[in-house]
N, CA, C and O of each residue as an XYZ file, in Angstrom:
684
protein
N       0.820     -1.190      0.000
C       0.000      0.000      0.000
C       0.867      1.258      0.000
O       0.557      2.236     -0.680
N       1.934      1.223      0.755
C       2.797      2.408      0.779
C       3.403      2.670     -0.588
O       3.577      3.819     -0.992
N       3.727      1.580     -1.307
C       4.267      1.755     -2.654
C       3.257      2.432     -3.553
O       3.606      3.297     -4.356
N       1.984      2.030     -3.412
C       0.921      2.644     -4.194
C       0.819      4.132     -3.875
O       0.707      4.954     -4.785
N       0.857      4.484     -2.583
C       0.786      5.890     -2.182
C       1.977      6.667     -2.710
O       1.820      7.773     -3.225
N       3.165      6.096     -2.586
C       4.360      6.785     -3.078
C       4.301      6.952     -4.595
O       4.686      7.998     -5.116
N       3.822      5.930     -5.306
C       3.695      6.029     -6.759
C       2.688      7.110     -7.148
O       2.939      7.898     -8.060
N       1.542      7.146     -6.449
C       0.525      8.156     -6.742
C       1.053      9.551     -6.447
O       0.812     10.483     -7.214
N       1.769      9.699     -5.343
C       2.334     10.992     -4.979
C       3.382     11.427     -6.003
O       3.398     12.584     -6.424
N       4.254     10.502     -6.402
C       5.273     10.825     -7.395
C       4.630     11.216     -8.723
O       5.077     12.155     -9.380
N       3.582     10.496     -9.117
C       2.893     10.825    -10.368
C       2.279     12.210    -10.295
O       2.329     12.958    -11.271
N       1.695     12.568     -9.148
C       1.085     13.893     -9.009
C       2.151     14.989     -9.062
O       1.925     16.048     -9.648
N       3.304     14.740     -8.454
C       4.392     15.723     -8.469
C       4.916     15.912     -9.893
O       5.126     17.043    -10.330
N       5.128     14.807    -10.622
C       5.611     14.892    -11.997
C       4.594     15.607    -12.870
O       4.958     16.455    -13.684
N       3.319     15.267    -12.705
C       2.270     15.909    -13.481
C       2.188     17.395    -13.166
O       2.063     18.223    -14.068
N       2.261     17.730    -11.875
C       2.207     19.133    -11.479
C       3.386     19.908    -12.058
O       3.234     21.061    -12.461
N       4.557     19.279    -12.102
C       5.736     19.948    -12.655
C       5.590     20.179    -14.157
O       6.153     21.126    -14.704
N       4.827     19.304    -14.821
C       4.652     19.434    -16.270
C       3.552     20.419    -16.642
O       3.477     20.852    -17.792
N       2.701     20.778    -15.691
C       1.595     21.684    -15.978
C       2.086     23.128    -15.998
O       3.053     23.468    -15.317
N       1.436     23.954    -16.759
C       1.884     25.351    -16.841
C       1.653     26.097    -15.529
O       0.680     25.846    -14.817
N       2.551     27.002    -15.229
C       2.379     27.861    -14.055
C       1.314     28.895    -14.368
O       1.046     29.188    -15.534
N       0.711     29.444    -13.333
C      -0.323     30.461    -13.492
C       0.298     31.676    -14.189
O       1.295     32.224    -13.719
N      -0.281     32.083    -15.282
C       0.252     33.214    -16.037
C      -0.188     34.539    -15.445
O      -1.093     34.587    -14.612
N       0.453     35.607    -15.876
C       0.124     36.931    -15.386
C      -1.268     37.386    -15.802
O      -1.862     38.237    -15.140
N      -1.804     36.825    -16.905
C      -3.125     37.230    -17.369
C      -4.250     36.460    -16.680
O      -5.413     36.846    -16.800
N      -3.939     35.402    -15.975
C      -4.962     34.606    -15.287
C      -5.068     35.090    -13.837
O      -4.130     34.912    -13.060
N      -6.197     35.698    -13.465
C      -6.335     36.182    -12.086
C      -6.409     35.012    -11.100
O      -7.066     34.003    -11.357
N      -5.737     35.170     -9.996
C      -5.733     34.132     -8.962
C      -6.744     34.486     -7.883
O      -6.697     35.573     -7.306
N      -7.657     33.561     -7.616
C      -8.626     33.694     -6.533
C      -8.370     32.536     -5.580
O      -8.624     31.388     -5.944
N      -7.875     32.794     -4.373
C      -7.494     31.706     -3.472
C      -8.670     30.871     -2.953
O      -8.474     29.730     -2.535
N      -9.876     31.419     -2.974
C     -11.042     30.678     -2.469
C     -10.799     30.115     -1.067
O     -11.092     28.948     -0.807
N     -10.270     30.933     -0.175
C     -10.051     30.515      1.210
C     -11.360     30.007      1.800
O     -12.422     30.576      1.548
N     -11.285     28.948      2.577
C     -12.462     28.424      3.266
C     -12.045     27.855      4.613
O     -10.940     27.336      4.771
N     -12.949     27.961      5.581
C     -12.753     27.390      6.915
C     -13.956     26.495      7.188
O     -15.093     26.873      6.906
N     -13.704     25.303      7.739
C     -14.807     24.372      7.977
C     -14.644     23.627      9.291
O     -13.531     23.358      9.741
N     -15.782     23.300      9.895
C     -15.830     22.387     11.031
C     -16.187     21.022     10.477
O     -16.994     20.914      9.554
N     -15.578     19.959     11.049
C     -15.772     18.617     10.519
C     -16.227     17.663     11.619
O     -15.894     17.843     12.791
N     -16.979     16.664     11.229
C     -17.382     15.615     12.150
C     -17.588     14.327     11.395
O     -18.022     14.340     10.243
N     -17.277     13.202     12.039
C     -17.424     11.931     11.344
C     -16.970     10.751     12.167
O     -17.145     10.718     13.385
N     -16.379      9.773     11.483
C     -15.978      8.506     12.101
C     -14.509      8.232     11.811
O     -14.041      8.373     10.681
N     -13.794      7.837     12.860
C     -12.379      7.491     12.759
C     -12.240      6.035     13.156
O     -12.640      5.654     14.256
N     -11.681      5.216     12.281
C     -11.524      3.786     12.544
C     -10.050      3.427     12.432
O      -9.468      3.498     11.349
N      -9.446      3.038     13.556
C      -8.029      2.676     13.553
C      -7.895      1.168     13.357
O      -8.844      0.412     13.564
N      -6.695      0.750     12.954
C      -6.410     -0.677     12.767
C      -5.917     -1.320     14.058
O      -5.309     -2.389     14.019
N      -6.169     -0.689     15.190
C      -5.675     -1.178     16.477
C      -6.681     -2.155     17.064
O      -7.865     -1.840     17.180
N      -6.209     -3.345     17.437
C      -7.095     -4.354     18.033
C      -7.644     -3.840     19.357
O      -6.920     -3.254     20.162
N      -8.930     -4.070     19.565
C      -9.564     -3.661     20.808
C     -10.070     -2.233     20.805
O     -10.597     -1.753     21.809
N      -9.912     -1.550     19.676
C     -10.393     -0.173     19.564
C     -11.416     -0.121     18.426
O     -11.074     -0.340     17.264
N     -12.649      0.166     18.765
C     -13.710      0.275     17.762
C     -13.652      1.637     17.088
O     -12.929      2.532     17.524
N     -14.427      1.777     16.014
C     -14.558      3.069     15.342
C     -15.120      4.081     16.336
O     -15.907      3.725     17.213
N     -14.724      5.319     16.199
C     -15.115      6.353     17.161
C     -15.558      7.619     16.443
O     -15.167      7.887     15.307
N     -16.380      8.382     17.133
C     -16.751      9.701     16.635
C     -15.505     10.578     16.629
O     -14.670     10.499     17.531
N     -15.393     11.410     15.605
C     -14.237     12.302     15.470
C     -14.721     13.689     15.081
O     -15.813     13.855     14.537
N     -13.893     14.675     15.369
C     -14.197     16.043     14.973
C     -12.914     16.731     14.564
O     -11.819     16.260     14.872
N     -13.054     17.852     13.865
C     -11.874     18.567     13.423
C     -12.210     19.925     12.862
O     -13.364     20.351     12.846
N     -11.173     20.593     12.403
C     -11.290     21.902     11.784
C     -10.356     21.910     10.574
O      -9.299     21.280     10.595
N     -10.752     22.627      9.522
C      -9.977     22.636      8.285
C      -9.902     24.043      7.701
O     -10.860     24.813      7.760
N      -8.750     24.351      7.144
C      -8.549     25.561      6.357
C      -8.116     25.085      4.974
O      -7.207     24.263      4.856
N      -8.768     25.602      3.922
C      -8.406     25.156      2.576
C      -8.241     26.357      1.647
O      -8.804     27.428      1.876
N      -7.451     26.146      0.589
C      -7.134     27.210     -0.359
C      -6.736     26.587     -1.693
O      -6.165     25.497     -1.730
N      -7.042     27.287     -2.797
C      -6.594     26.853     -4.114
C      -5.100     27.122     -4.254
O      -4.584     28.095     -3.703
N      -4.414     26.263     -4.985
C      -2.975     26.408     -5.195
C      -2.688     27.666     -6.007
O      -3.311     27.881     -7.047
N      -1.748     28.509     -5.548
C      -1.451     29.752     -6.272
C      -0.477     29.574     -7.445
O      -0.343     30.484     -8.262
N       0.199     28.436     -7.547
C       1.248     28.280     -8.556
C       0.877     27.346     -9.696
O       1.245     27.597    -10.844
N       0.158     26.279     -9.398
C      -0.153     25.280    -10.412
C      -1.512     25.598    -11.030
O      -2.503     25.783    -10.325
N      -1.538     25.658    -12.351
C      -2.767     25.950    -13.086
C      -3.008     24.831    -14.091
O      -2.690     24.980    -15.271
N      -3.569     23.705    -13.632
C      -3.786     22.585    -14.559
C      -4.750     22.971    -15.672
O      -5.576     23.869    -15.512
N      -4.633     22.286    -16.789
C      -5.518     22.527    -17.919
C      -6.948     22.155    -17.527
O      -7.900     22.819    -17.936
N      -7.094     21.106    -16.742
C      -8.404     20.647    -16.258
C      -8.393     20.697    -14.731
O      -7.463     20.189    -14.103
N      -9.409     21.299    -14.137
C      -9.521     21.342    -12.686
C      -8.529     22.293    -12.049
O      -8.019     23.216    -12.684
N      -8.268     22.037    -10.760
C      -7.303     22.826    -10.004
C      -6.799     21.994     -8.833
O      -7.376     20.958     -8.503
N      -5.736     22.449     -8.218
C      -5.203     21.780     -7.024
C      -5.660     22.572     -5.807
O      -5.500     23.791     -5.753
N      -6.229     21.871     -4.834
C      -6.737     22.507     -3.615
C      -5.992     21.918     -2.424
O      -5.889     20.700     -2.283
N      -5.472     22.803     -1.563
C      -4.750     22.385     -0.359
C      -5.701     22.442      0.829
O      -6.414     23.428      1.017
N      -5.705     21.374      1.633
C      -6.550     21.304      2.826
C      -5.662     20.989      4.029
O      -5.050     19.924      4.101
N      -5.602     21.927      4.966
C      -4.837     21.740      6.196
C      -5.849     21.534      7.325
O      -6.785     22.318      7.483
N      -5.647     20.464      8.111
C      -6.659     20.164      9.122
C      -6.052     19.640     10.416
O      -4.919     19.161     10.462
N      -6.863     19.755     11.466
C      -6.599     19.145     12.766
C      -7.803     18.256     13.056
O      -8.946     18.695     12.933
N      -7.547     16.994     13.443
C      -8.622     16.039     13.735
C      -8.367     15.382     15.088
O      -7.223     15.251     15.521
N      -9.452     14.971     15.749
C      -9.318     14.356     17.071
C     -10.410     13.313     17.307
O     -11.554     13.493     16.890
N     -10.043     12.224     17.981
C     -10.995     11.199     18.435
C     -10.470     10.620     19.741
O      -9.259     10.526     19.944
N     -11.380     10.233     20.620
C     -11.024      9.656     21.919
C     -12.042      8.561     22.230
O     -13.210      8.852     22.487
N     -11.594      7.282     22.208
C     -12.524      6.178     22.401
C     -11.764      4.909     22.791
O     -10.638      4.699     22.339
N     -12.356      4.082     23.608
C     -11.782      2.794     24.024
C     -10.361      2.929     24.567
O      -9.519      2.062     24.334
N     -10.098      4.006     25.282
C      -8.784      4.185     25.889
C      -7.702      4.658     24.940
O      -6.522      4.628     25.290
N      -8.069      5.087     23.762
C      -7.100      5.601     22.801
C      -7.495      7.021     22.420
O      -8.622      7.271     21.991
N      -6.565      7.939     22.579
C      -6.758      9.350     22.239
C      -5.881      9.626     21.017
O      -4.655      9.576     21.117
N      -6.497      9.919     19.861
C      -5.765     10.200     18.632
C      -6.001     11.636     18.186
O      -7.131     12.123     18.197
N      -4.937     12.299     17.800
C      -5.019     13.632     17.204
C      -4.074     13.664     16.015
O      -3.002     13.061     16.048
N      -4.478     14.377     14.952
C      -3.590     14.528     13.798
C      -3.589     15.968     13.319
O      -4.553     16.712     13.501
N      -2.493     16.331     12.712
C      -2.415     17.542     11.920
C      -2.056     17.038     10.526
O      -1.156     16.212     10.376
N      -2.769     17.544      9.489
C      -2.620     16.990      8.153
C      -2.587     18.079      7.089
O      -3.160     19.156      7.255
N      -1.904     17.773      5.998
C      -1.933     18.592      4.792
C      -2.237     17.656      3.633
O      -1.488     16.714      3.374
N      -3.338     17.919      2.936
C      -3.743     17.114      1.794
C      -3.824     18.017      0.566
O      -4.324     19.139      0.643
N      -3.332     17.523     -0.555
C      -3.412     18.250     -1.823
C      -4.282     17.423     -2.762
O      -3.865     16.361     -3.223
N      -5.479     17.902     -3.045
C      -6.384     17.188     -3.935
C      -6.478     17.895     -5.275
O      -6.599     19.119     -5.334
N      -6.421     17.126     -6.341
C      -6.677     17.625     -7.666
C      -8.185     17.550     -7.811
O      -8.749     16.457     -7.826
N      -8.846     18.694     -7.917
C     -10.303     18.744     -7.910
C     -10.850     19.180     -9.273
O     -10.227     19.949    -10.004
N     -12.045     18.656     -9.582
C     -12.720     18.928    -10.846
C     -14.151     19.350    -10.559
O     -14.829     18.749     -9.726
N     -14.605     20.386    -11.253
C     -15.986     20.825    -11.106
C     -16.855     19.943    -12.005
O     -16.784     20.036    -13.231
N     -17.677     19.083    -11.385
C     -18.516     18.171    -12.161
C     -19.865     18.797    -12.512
O     -20.430     18.502    -13.565
N     -20.373     19.640    -11.653
C     -21.586     20.438    -11.881
C     -21.293     21.811    -11.316
O     -20.304     21.981    -10.604
N     -22.107     22.771    -11.606
C     -21.869     24.126    -11.112
C     -21.669     24.132     -9.597
O     -22.570     23.749     -8.851
N     -20.503     24.562     -9.147
C     -20.122     24.696     -7.737
C     -19.988     23.370     -6.987
O     -19.872     23.383     -5.762
N     -19.999     22.224     -7.681
C     -19.797     20.918     -7.033
C     -18.476     20.350     -7.531
O     -18.286     20.140     -8.729
N     -17.553     20.101     -6.575
C     -16.196     19.679     -6.905
C     -15.895     18.302     -6.339
O     -16.197     18.026     -5.178
N     -15.299     17.430     -7.155
C     -14.810     16.120     -6.721
C     -13.297     16.117     -6.855
O     -12.751     16.696     -7.794
N     -12.612     15.461     -5.908
C     -11.163     15.435     -5.985
C     -10.546     14.261     -5.259
O     -11.212     13.533     -4.523
N      -9.250     14.096     -5.488
C      -8.485     13.037     -4.826
C      -7.021     13.446     -4.823
O      -6.577     14.229     -5.662
N      -6.283     12.906     -3.868
C      -4.863     13.195     -3.837
C      -4.182     12.733     -2.568
O      -4.827     12.240     -1.643
N      -2.874     12.899     -2.535
C      -2.067     12.458     -1.401
C      -2.001     13.508     -0.298
O      -2.438     14.647     -0.463
N      -1.451     13.092      0.809
C      -1.249     14.012      1.918
C      -0.189     13.493      2.865
O       0.256     12.349      2.771
N       0.206     14.366      3.781
C       1.129     13.985      4.855
C       0.534     14.478      6.165
O      -0.325     15.360      6.180
N       0.996     13.904      7.249
C       0.472     14.321      8.539
C       1.348     13.849      9.680
O       2.409     13.260      9.477
N       0.877     14.123     10.880
C       1.531     13.646     12.093
C       0.435     13.212     13.058
O      -0.561     13.912     13.237
N       0.627     12.048     13.678
C      -0.361     11.469     14.586
C       0.195     11.481     16.005
O       1.302     11.007     16.259
N      -0.602     12.037     16.929
C      -0.305     11.942     18.355
C      -1.241     10.893     18.918
O      -2.461     11.022     18.811
N      -0.674      9.844     19.523
C      -1.470      8.745     20.069
C      -1.196      8.616     21.556
O      -0.043      8.617     21.989
N      -2.253      8.506     22.328
C      -2.125      8.323     23.769
C      -3.004      7.140     24.172
O      -4.226      7.194     24.034
N      -2.389      6.090     24.663
C      -3.105      4.896     25.075
C      -2.723      3.695     24.221
O      -2.196      3.850     23.119
N      -2.988      2.506     24.732
C      -2.716      1.237     24.040
C      -1.257      1.120     23.617
O      -0.966      0.455     22.624
N      -0.340      1.743     24.335
C       1.093      1.697     24.044
C       1.426      2.097     22.607
O       2.360      1.560     22.011
N       0.677      3.022     22.066
C       0.914      3.498     20.712
C       1.907      4.657     20.747
O       2.003      5.384     21.736
N       2.633      4.810     19.662
C       3.630      5.877     19.555
C       3.134      6.982     18.634
O       2.331      6.741     17.733
N       3.623      8.200     18.869
C       3.401      9.292     17.934
C       4.129      8.942     16.646
O       5.129      8.224     16.673
N       3.634      9.445     15.511
C       4.205      8.988     14.257
C       3.936      9.953     13.110
O       2.863     10.553     13.044
N       4.915     10.109     12.195
C       4.613     10.799     10.945
C       3.723      9.882     10.106
O       3.686      8.672     10.332
N       3.006     10.461      9.136
C       2.067      9.663      8.356
C       1.998     10.139      6.911
O       2.321     11.283      6.592
N       1.568      9.226      6.052
C       1.249      9.525      4.654
C      -0.174      9.047      4.432
O      -0.623      8.098      5.075
N      -0.882      9.699      3.525
C      -2.276      9.326      3.324
C      -2.702      9.579      1.888
O      -2.032     10.280      1.130
N      -3.833      8.988      1.539
C      -4.453      9.237      0.244
C      -5.944      9.331      0.475
O      -6.518      8.498      1.176
N      -6.588     10.352     -0.116
C      -8.003     10.537      0.144
C      -8.770     11.068     -1.036
O      -8.212     11.390     -2.086
N     -10.091     11.152     -0.829
C     -11.013     11.682     -1.825
C     -11.933     12.685     -1.152
O     -12.180     12.601      0.051
N     -12.444     13.641     -1.936
C     -13.316     14.653     -1.360
C     -14.405     15.058     -2.353
O     -14.250     14.927     -3.567
N     -15.500     15.549     -1.801
C     -16.596     16.129     -2.581
C     -17.017     17.393     -1.835
O     -17.258     17.351     -0.629
N     -17.105     18.506     -2.543
C     -17.435     19.776     -1.893
C     -18.410     20.565     -2.765
O     -18.269     20.632     -3.986
N     -19.396     21.155     -2.104
C     -20.359     22.009     -2.784
C     -20.259     23.403     -2.175
O     -20.290     23.564     -0.955
N     -20.139     24.405     -3.041
C     -20.099     25.801     -2.612
C     -21.370     26.497     -3.083
O     -21.793     26.319     -4.225
N     -21.974     27.280     -2.211
C     -23.112     28.119     -2.586
C     -22.868     29.492     -1.970
O     -22.985     29.669     -0.758
N     -22.528     30.464     -2.820
C     -22.103     31.782     -2.348
C     -20.963     31.587     -1.350
O     -19.899     31.094     -1.723
N     -21.168     31.968     -0.085
C     -20.111     31.811      0.915
C     -20.215     30.497      1.692
O     -19.282     30.132      2.407
N     -21.319     29.792      1.566
C     -21.507     28.535      2.297
C     -20.779     27.386      1.599
O     -20.630     27.370      0.377
N     -20.336     26.436      2.403
C     -19.617     25.279      1.894
C     -20.071     24.058      2.670
O     -20.201     24.119      3.893
N     -20.313     22.957      1.986
C     -20.614     21.683      2.637
C     -19.857     20.610      1.862
O     -19.771     20.667      0.635
N     -19.310     19.631      2.581
C     -18.500     18.635      1.893
C     -18.409     17.319      2.621
O     -18.926     17.144      3.724
N     -17.736     16.403      1.966
C     -17.516     15.043      2.456
C     -16.094     14.675      2.077
O     -15.639     14.999      0.980
N     -15.389     14.005      2.971
C     -14.039     13.554      2.655
C     -13.779     12.224      3.330
O     -14.340     11.926      4.384
N     -12.931     11.438      2.717
C     -12.495     10.184      3.311
C     -11.038      9.970      2.920
O     -10.616     10.338      1.823
N     -10.283      9.378      3.822
C      -8.875      9.111      3.532
C      -8.376      7.958      4.394
O      -8.884      7.704      5.486
N      -7.354      7.261      3.863
C      -6.669      6.232      4.646
C      -5.275      6.751      4.945
O      -4.629      7.351      4.087
N      -4.813      6.516      6.171
C      -3.533      7.056      6.624
C      -2.622      5.934      7.077
O      -2.993      5.120      7.923
N      -1.419      5.895      6.503
C      -0.396      4.937      6.901
C       0.585      5.637      7.820
O       1.030      6.747      7.529
N       0.924      4.995      8.927
C       1.862      5.572      9.890
C       3.136      4.739      9.929
O       3.142      3.591      9.485
N       4.213      5.309     10.455
C       5.463      4.558     10.536
C       5.271      3.374     11.477
O       4.697      3.513     12.557
N       5.742      2.242     11.068
C       5.601      1.035     11.873
C       4.187      0.481     11.866
O       3.902     -0.473     12.591
N       3.306      1.043     11.081
C       1.911      0.586     10.974
C       1.173      0.573     12.303
O       0.126     -0.066     12.415
N       1.687      1.254     13.299
C       1.094      1.147     14.637
C      -0.273      1.806     14.757
O      -1.138      1.303     15.474
N      -0.479      2.910     14.075
C      -1.764      3.606     14.209
C      -2.385      3.915     12.845
O      -2.995      4.969     12.662
N      -2.227      2.983     11.878
C      -2.879      3.173     10.584
C      -4.368      3.371     10.833
O      -4.934      2.745     11.729
N      -5.013      4.244     10.041
C      -6.414      4.549     10.323
C      -7.155      5.050      9.096
O      -6.559      5.502      8.118
N      -8.466      4.955      9.182
C      -9.390      5.422      8.145
C     -10.230      6.526      8.762
O     -10.762      6.342      9.857
N     -10.368      7.663      8.100
C     -11.143      8.790      8.613
C     -12.134      9.239      7.544
O     -11.754      9.495      6.401
N     -13.401      9.332      7.923
C     -14.439      9.792      7.015
C     -15.213     10.898      7.729
O     -15.700     10.697      8.842
N     -15.327     12.054      7.097
C     -15.942     13.213      7.741
C     -16.844     13.980      6.774
O     -16.648     13.971      5.559
N     -17.835     14.641      7.362
C     -18.601     15.665      6.652
C     -18.097     16.998      7.173
O     -17.609     17.087      8.300
N     -18.216     18.040      6.350
C     -17.732     19.345      6.788
C     -18.700     20.436      6.355
O     -19.331     20.359      5.300
N     -18.796     21.442      7.196
C     -19.634     22.601      6.927
C     -18.770     23.823      7.198
O     -18.109     23.912      8.232
N     -18.782     24.771      6.253
C     -17.902     25.904      6.454
C     -18.299     27.149      5.715
O     -19.412     27.280      5.207
N     -17.346     28.067      5.669
C     -17.537     29.399      5.090
C     -16.398     29.659      4.119
O     -15.229     29.467      4.454
N     -16.747     30.100      2.907
C     -15.735     30.464      1.909
C     -15.670     31.994      1.838
O     -16.688     32.667      1.678
N     -14.467     32.516      1.959
C     -14.261     33.971      1.952
C     -14.250     34.533      0.543
O     -14.088     35.740      0.362
């Protein structure tokens, strides 16, 4: 699985490097957004069931890469869950290549990196890599979305799946 993630990440980097940079004639709109998230976090740890999770996210369109189709959107988030004696928190950065499928409805996927703080069940803190998918709808300043991702951690100690809905505000 890690090879698949590394291959996907390398392909996205190579593709991004081959895409044209944003030209001076193309106006850049960052589309900043802030969202509150809630959902389910399921770790691969024995004896720990899926748990309710919550988080906060800040997202922005990439200012440098201007793909011919779609755009690259960066999502920085903090997530937390506490259940069955395990307290998990992450800070994450995900870069999704997103496409507008209908007016103001965007679908995307891409890699990410993060860091996991684990307390309980003799788990260790760990850097992480992940791959996820997202769906987001914007209406004026309102934003509602769905995201899911799988996260691999060093030593496989706290590998986990996170699925969340998000509601937010686009500036």
